[in-house]
N, C-alpha and C positions, 0 to 999 in steps of 0.2 A: 479581473484576471489581467488586462492586457499591460498593467503596469509591475505583472510580479513574475514574469516570462524571462529576464534575467536577473537573476539574485548572489549576494553572498553568503554564506554558513559559517559562522565564525572562522571565519578566515580563509577560507577554503573556495576559490571559485568553482560557483557549480555550473558555473558559462564557462568555456574559454577554450582555448586550440594550442595545437602546437606550431609555433613560429616556422617551423623551417621545412613546414608542410609544403609540397608543389603542386600548386590548384591544377587538377585536370579539370575536362571538359568531355560532354558528351560528343556525338561525331557532330550534332546538331548545334555545338558552341554551348551548352547549358551546362553547367554543373549536376550531378550526380547526386541525388539526397536521398537517406533513407532513414527510417522510422523504425526505432527502437524500443519497444513493451518491457520494460524492465518490471522484476518481483521477485518476491524474497526466495521462492523456491520449497518445495515442498518433497520429502519420500512419497509423499500420497496422491497417487493415479488421480482422485476424485480432484485434490485442491489443485493440480498441476492442470488438468482440462478446464476448469473453470477459468486460470487465466490465459488458456489458445485461444475461449472461446470470444473471450474480448477480443483479439487477434481476429477473427473469423468476422467478428461483424462489424469490426470497424476498416478491416483492408480495403472493401469496394471503394469506399465515400474518400480515404485516403490518398489513394493510387489515382482517382480523378483528379487530384490534382496537379496543376501541370507542373509544380516542383517536385513531387515526391515519386522518387522513382522506387522503392519495395517495401514493405511492411514487413516484422520478423518480432519474435518474442524473443526475450533470453532468460533465465533463472539465474539469482545470484550465488546459491549454492543447491547444493543436494545433487543436481541431474543436469545434464545434459539437452539441449545448447547454453551454454553459460554464456557472461558475457563478453567474457576471453574468446571464444568460441565465435559470437556473434562479429565481435570487431574487427576479430582477421579476415572472415570472410568479406566485410566492407573492405580493409582495404586492398583485399587481392582481388575483388572485382570493380577495383579504380572508383572511391566512392570519396566524394568533396566533403560530407558533412554528413554526421550523423544528431540527429536528434532524440536524447533518451526521455520516454516516459514512462518515470518509476511509478506504478500504481501501489505505493504506498501511502499509509492515514496519512504522516506528519512526518516530521521532522526527526529522524533518529539515529545513531551512530551508523546506520548502514547507509543508508541518505545522504547523511554529511561527510562521511569521512570513508566509508567503503567504497562503494561506486566512483568519487572522484580518484581515488587510488588504483581501483582496476583497471580503468579506461586511461590513464596516464596525466589526468589532471594535474594529480596531487603526489607526493614522491617521499609522504611520510615513511617512514623509514619502520618504526614501531609498528601501524598499519599494516605495510607489507610482511612484517613477522607475525602478525595475528591471523591474516588473511592466508598466508604460509601454512600456518600450522591447523589452519580449519581445509586447506587442499585447497584454497580458491586462486583460480592463476590469476594473474597480472598481465595486463598487453597495453603497451603502449600505443595507442592509437594511433597511425600518420591521417588520420581524418579529422576534421573541425569536430571537435564535440560539444551538445549545449545540451542541459540537463535542467529538464521543466518543474516547477515545483509539483508536493505531493497533494492529494486529496482534500484536507482539512482547508486548502485557501478557498474553497466553495462550501456552498448549503448542500453540496449536495449528501454530504455524511448525514449530517441532522436529517434530511427529510428520508434518507431509509431508512434510519434508525425511528423517526415517526411511524410512517407507514409499516414496519414492523411489529411496533409496540401497540399500534392499534389494531394488528390484526387480531393480537393474544389478549386484548384488553378486555375484562366482561363489565368493568364499573370501577371505573378510574379513581373514584372517591376513599374505596378499602383495597387499594392496589400501590404499591410501591413496584419501583425496578430497577435494576443491580444489571448495568453496563459490564459485560465482561473485555478486557481485551488484552493486550498482549503484554506492553508495556516498556520503557526502555529507562534502564538505571543510568545511563546519562544523560536523556534527555526526558528523565523525570516529568518535570517541571513544564512543558511542552506539551506532554502526554496528558497532564492534568488537565492543563488549559483545556483541552480537547476534548473530556471528557466531560468536563463542567461547562464549554458550550453547549454541547449534546445535552445536560442537563436540563440548562438554562431553556432550551428550544423547545424540549418534550413539557414544561412546566407549564408553556403556554400555549402550544397544538396540542400536545395528547390530556391536558388538566391532571398529570399527576404529580403531586408536591413533594414524594418520599423519594427523590433518588440518589443510587451511592453506585459506587465503581468498584471492580476488585481486578486483579493484575491475574493472568497465565500463565505468562512466559519465563524466560530466564531470570527476570528479577526477583520471580519468587521462586525458583527452582523447578518450575513447572506445578507446585505440589495443586491441591485441591482444596487447602485451608481458607486460603483467601475468599475465594466465590462461595463455598458454604459458611464464614462466617460473615458475609455480606448477606447472603438468604435470611441466616439466624437472625440478624440485626433487623434486617427492614421486618420481619414477621412479628416481631414484638410490636410492631405502632399498624399492621397493618394486615387484612385477613388472606390476601394472597402478596406472591411476587412475580412479576415478569422478569424474567432473565432475557437478556440479548447480547448474544456474542456480537463484539466489536470487532471483528476479523474479516478480514479481505475474503478471503473464500471457506470451504467447509473441507476442514480437515479432524479425519477420525480421530486424530490423538488430542487436539485442542477440545472439538464438541461433544466427541463421549467420553473418553477416558477422564478428562479433566472435568467438563461442566458438568456432564450429566452423571458423572460420577458422586461429583459435588449437591448436586438435586436430588442421585436417590439417598444420599445418607445424612440428610435433613428428614426429621422424626415423622416432620408432616411436611411430606413431598408433595403430597396429593394437592398443597396449597401453592405448589410453586409451577407455572408456566411455564414453557420451554421447548422452543422448536431446537433443532438440532440444524440450522439455515447460518446464513453468512449477509455481507455485503451484496456481493455477488451469487446471483445476474441481477444485473441493475443497467437498463436499458441508460439512463443517466449519466452511469462511470461512461459505458461505450460513448456516448454525444462526449464527456468530457476529455476523452483520448485524442477524442477528434478533432475538436475546437484548440486543444491545448495545443497538438503538433503545430497544425495549421496557423496556429496565430504566432508558435516559435519560427515552422519555415520562413513566414512571410516578415520575420525579421530581419532573419539573415542578411 
């Protein structure tokens, strides 16, 4: 992880700064550094609460670090506090540096393009126009901004999925596993690589041989069909199918209205093992947030 703190994603600086920023210091001469935990956002309160709990779990340990002054959470869309709102707060309070920790599964258009534009690290006019259509505020921060890598640069995601598969498994020899993830049209290759890596890990750790994946997000217009087709195909060769949401938190729209509906629409639904869960809560994710934030702060 040490070598992954500073990265460039397709020409966009994932770590950058605004060069004309005047360096301020606290009364004791030290710079003010804030940590901003960023997530996608959701209209579902249950989803938002699971991300706010991450902040609660990591706050004390991060604030114990001598260089970190405050820890906050921001939602990229759908609700406040937005990223722009939080960055304005940091500027108003005289922060010199802000480390953004995106709780995202892998690279995506949100991670690689939207967030850098929102905080002023990129001035892509096309992205700005798209964000304006979605009513997402853009704010060019005065503080220097660093953005850390997403979750799939670690083994946390693989271990999380393996644990949840084992919890549902009855006999791996006659079970298939369907991984249901959001997906991303622009970064489809990276998303496919992510689920493929999880699948290879499961074959070793849980002994499941038949593993497939489906998308449930914007890429497939939030349709139940890909999930239903994946279950049906796996049932052709297995007695049971375990369905695992590869989603960061629990949103009733995805876990219930899409995935659960797909499960219910399969005629042999009793052979489908599914729980409306998510990656969170996971202590390993909390620890990752702390570790990557501190490593980035130490590198500044």
